[in-house]
N, C-alpha and C positions, 0 to 999 in steps of 0.2 A: 593508717598512711594520711597524707597531707590533703589538703582541700586542692582541687582543681577548678578554674574558673572557666565557665562558657559565655561566651558573649554571641548573641544573635541579633543581627540587623535585619530589619525588615525593608525590602525593597521591593514598591508595587507600581506597575505602570498600567495606568487605566484600570485598575482593578484593586483588590484589597486580598488579606491573606492574614492567618494566625499560626503562630508556632507554639506548642506547648511542649513539653518534657516529663520524662518518666524515669526516675521519680520526680515528683513535683519540684517546681522550682522556678520554671521560666513559663510565663504565658504572655506572649508578645504580639501586639496587632501594628504597632508603630514605633519607629524609632530604633535604638539598640537597648536589649535587655540582658542584663550579665547575672549569674548565680554562681555562687560556689557551690560545688558538689563535694562529697566525701565519699562517693561509690567510686568502683573501678570503670564504670561505664554510664551511659546516659544515652536515652533514646529520644530524639526530637521528632515531633509528627507535625506536617505541615498541612492546613486545612484551606483551600480555595474559597471563594466567595459563590461558587456554582458558575462563574462566567469565565474567570481566567484560570490559568492552571501554573504550577510549580514548574519554573524553566531551569532552575538549578541552585545547588546549595553552597556553590563557592567552595566546595571541599572535595578534594580529589576521590576518599574513600566513600564517598556517597553520591549514588547515581541521581538522575532526577527522578526520584519517588517521593512517595508522600512520608517516608519514613527513613530517618538517619541514625544509623548506631555507631556513637563515639566511644572508643576508649579512652579513659581519663588519664593518660600517664604525664599530660603537660595541659597548660591552659589552651582552649580551644576557641576559634572565632570563625563563624560562619555568617553569610549572608543569604536568607531565604529569598530568591528573586521570583516573584508572582508576576505574571504578564498576561494581559488580556489578549485575545485573539485579534490578528489584523484580516480585514477583509477586502477586497475590490470587486467589482463588478465586472462579468467578462462580455466584451462587445460581442456577442454571437447569440443566434437563436438556438442553437444546439451544441452543448459542450460533450467533448469525449475522453479520450486518456489523458494522464499527466506524469510526468516525471521529473524529478529535480535534475539541472545539470551540475556537473562538477564545479562550476563556478557559482553554486548557490542560488542561482534563479530558477524559477520553475516555469517548465514548458507544457503548453496546454494545446492539446488538438481540438479544433472547432470545425463544426459544418454551417456554411451560409445556407439557409433552407431556401432563400428565393433562388440564389445561382446555383444550388447544389455543388458548390465547390468547398475545398477542404482547406483550412487555415491552420497556421502555428502560430501560438502567441508567447512572448517570452515576458514573465513579471518578474521585478526585482525581488531579491529573496525575503528581507526583512520586513518590507512594507507591501510586497504584491503589486506594486505600481507597474503598469503597462510599458514595457521598454521598447518592444519591436514585434512586428507580425509580417508574415508572408503568405501569399496565397500559392497552395500547392497544386498548380495545374487546373485543366478544365475539366477533367472528367469527374462524373459525379461520384463522391467516395465517401464513406464512414470510415472514421479512424477508431478502431476497438481498444487498442493498447500501442504503447511506445516505450523504447528502451533506448537510454543515452549510454555510447561507450565511453571507456575511459578516453578515448581521443576525441571525443564530443562529437562524433558523428550520431545523428539520431535516426532511428529506424521506427517507423510505424506501420502498422497491419490493419487490415479491418477489410470491408466489403466493396467492391467497386461495381457499379453498374453497368453491365454489357449487354446491349439490345435490352431485353425484357429479364435477363437473369442477372443474379449477383455473383460474383466470383472473387474467390480470395485475392488478396494483393498486399504486396509489401514496397516499400519506398524508403528512401534514405535522404537526408536532409542534412547540408551542410549546416555548422553552428550560426552562420548569419541568417538562416531561415529562408535565403532566396534562390539557393541551388539545389535542386532535386535531381539525384540519380539513382540508377538500379530500379525503377518503377516497373514492377514485374507483377503479372495477374496467373493465376493457375487455371486452365482451362477444363470446364468440367461440364456434362451434360445437364447437371442440376445446380440449384443454388449452392453458395458455399461461403466462408469467410474465413478469414485468418483473425483468431482471436486472442492469441498470446504471443509475446516476443520477449527474449531476453539475450542477453551478450554473455559470451565466455570470457576467459581471461587473456585470448586472443584478439579480442573485439569481432569476433565473428557472429552473426546474428541467427538465432534458430528460431522457428515459428512453429506454432500449432494452431489447428482448427478443424475443420470439418466441411465435408462435401455433401450435400443433400441426398445425390442419387442412390448413393451406397450407404446413407446414413453412418459414414466411417470417419474416424479420426486420421489427419494426415500429420505428418511429421517431417519438416524441411528445414535444410539449412542453405543458407547463401551468402558467399563471399561478397565482401563491398563490391558494388560495381558489376557483378556477375550478369550476365545475358539470359540465365536461365536458373532455375530451382534444382537442387538435387534433391528430388522426392524419394523421401525414405518410408515404405510403408511395410507392415507385417500383417497381411490380410488374414493369416491363418490364425493370429491369437484373437482369443475371445474380447480382449478388452478395446481391439481396434474398432469394434460395432459401437459407436458412440459419438460423442462431441467433448474434443478437446477443447477447454476455456483458458487455460492459463499455464504458463511454463516458467521454471526458474533454475538458473544454474547454481551448483556446488561442486566442489572439488570430487565430489564422489559420482557425478553425472547430473544428467538433466531430470529435473522431477515437472512432471505433467499430472495436472487435474482435470475432471470433467465428468461425464456420466456415461454408463452403459447398462442397458437394460432398468432403466428409472433407478439406478443406484449410485451414488459418488464413487469414483475411482482416483485412485492415486498411484502412478506408476514412476518407476524409475527407468529413464531410457539412457541406451549408449549412444554418445554422439558421434560415434564413428561409421554405425551401420543402422542407426533407428530401431534397433531390436530393445524389448522390453526386457530390463534385466531383473526387475522385481517389481511386484504390483500387489494391491490390495483393494478389497471393496471396503468402503468406510461406512461402519455400521451407523445406521439412523439417518444417514444422508440421503436425500433423493437427488442432489447434484451439488458438484464441488464447482465454484467459480473463481477462486483465488488461491494462490500458493506463495509461500514465502520461506526464507531460508534464513536459519540461525546458528552458526557453528555447524554441527553435524545434525542438527535436528529439522524437521519440516513442519511447516504450519500451514494447515488448510481451513479454507471457509467457504460456507457453502448454506443449503437449506436444509433443514429438518424433514425428514419423511412424516407426512401427515398433516403436521402443524406448519410447515413452513417458515418456522422461527428460524432466525441467523444460528448456525452451529461452525463452532470453531473448535479445532483438534490438533493437538500437537504430538506430532511422533518422533520417535529417535530414529537414528539413520538406518536401523535395522527394521523400521515400521512398527517397533513396540509403542504403545499407546501412554505418552506422559501425562496428558491432562486432556479434558473435555469440557467444553462450555456451551451452553444454549443460552441465548440470550432471549429477552422477553420480546412477545409482539410477533408479528410476521414480516417477513421481507421479500421484496421482488428482486434484489440485487444485494450481494455482500461481496466486500473488497476486505482484503488484509495485506498490511505490511508489518515488518518489525525493524525496531531501533537497533543498530547494531551493537553500540557500546553496552546497553542497558539490558537488552533482550525484551524491552517492552513490546507488547503487540497491539497494534491499532487495527479496528475494525469499523468499517463504514457500511451501515445498512439502510436501505429505504423500506420504510413500512408501507403496507398497502392501504391501510384505512386509519388515520388521515395520510395522505401521501408525504412522508417527512424523511430528511436525510438526517441521519444520528451518527455521531463517532463515539465508541467506546476505547477506553486504555485499558488493558488486561496485563495482569502481571504476568511476565513470560515464564516465570519458576513454577507458579503455583495455579495459574488460570484464573485468579481471583479479579474481580473487575475493581479497578482503581478509581476511575470515573467515566461517566456518560454525559455527552452534551447533544442536543439540539440543534444542528448546524443552520438547517433552512427548510422551509417547504419545498417541494419538490424533490427530485430523486438525485442519490450519490451516484454520479456518473465516474469517478475517479478518485484515487488515493495515492499519495506519495508522502515520502520520508525522507529526510537528511538529519545532518547532525545536530541541528537546533530545532525542528520541529516537525510537524506532520500537516499536510495540506488536504483538503478535502474541495473537490469540485461538486457543486451542486447545480442542478437545472431545472427550471420550472417553464412553463409555457411562456416563449418570446424573450426568457431573460436567463442568465447563468451568473454564479458566484463562485469565488475563489476565497477559501477561508484557512488561514494557518494558526494552528494551535502550537506553542511551543512546549518543549519536554519538560 
């Protein structure tokens, strides 16, 4: 066969990178490197400098992974785009949940410790520059999770101080961050909290959490602007005794994670009546703290029993295990999100000693670790993903930081 030329251009913003080939021929760190191959294909491998990440190959057949396999039926030209992460301090003493708006900006819930009020911040997508902020009422509340509907209505859930108790709450916020509606609390004799929220295809919000008096999970849905919650419980199911910590929507139903009997629990919930359709105890997990969906698959994250190491497991829609990964160290908290186009899984974990927030990128197909980064001292409080990157919120005593890494 004839020779096919491959041209690789290195583009680096605030960082450096290297691209090599198999078979050998390209070893490029700057500018454009060209080599003619007589093979039917070539595999290009990108290596970052340990700070930035590969954001794009500029080639439709290659996702933003470190390896790109090209058939050589013609001359090929690629640009390896390496980018350093962008960071911005958050004007808050306590940072909470975060999510990307459909417009590309990052929304962050914070609590102002001095006044005990909760605020929403909007940071510009590519630079994380503070654009806008709004104070959400006078009640003392802490936001644990938020979800942005396709109509851009923002739903925040968490715990509200009512007298000497904490009660689950949900509130809806207009995209201008100044209008708050549907501020609802759930009355319970003991402390409780709403811990996870997601939207379905019709922009209806679904909430999970727990109440301490019965140590029970609750499942609720609320139409935008509704005056009360449609509380859905199934106290006869053994899985209801525990804490529900996160929820994600898929076309097959709602997937909820938490723990019951000191074991990690994953269940699929029928959105119409709150009944448990399918469930499993996740082997080796003491608690599950986050869930994400990729196609028919479910990715869960939590802490390993005995060691408290970060544990990530991918299941098929029928609850068959696809892969499992245990990260090194111990974790106080673990979050997980998935990049929809590539399937890459991102995990943010907080180590105990020293207290540090780390981000890990995991190959969605195999469970192999692609890279790991120490984001900041302090705790990871939130993780969010959109088309061009993943954002981590880290908080230390008296300060908080938003940092975005590019795919």
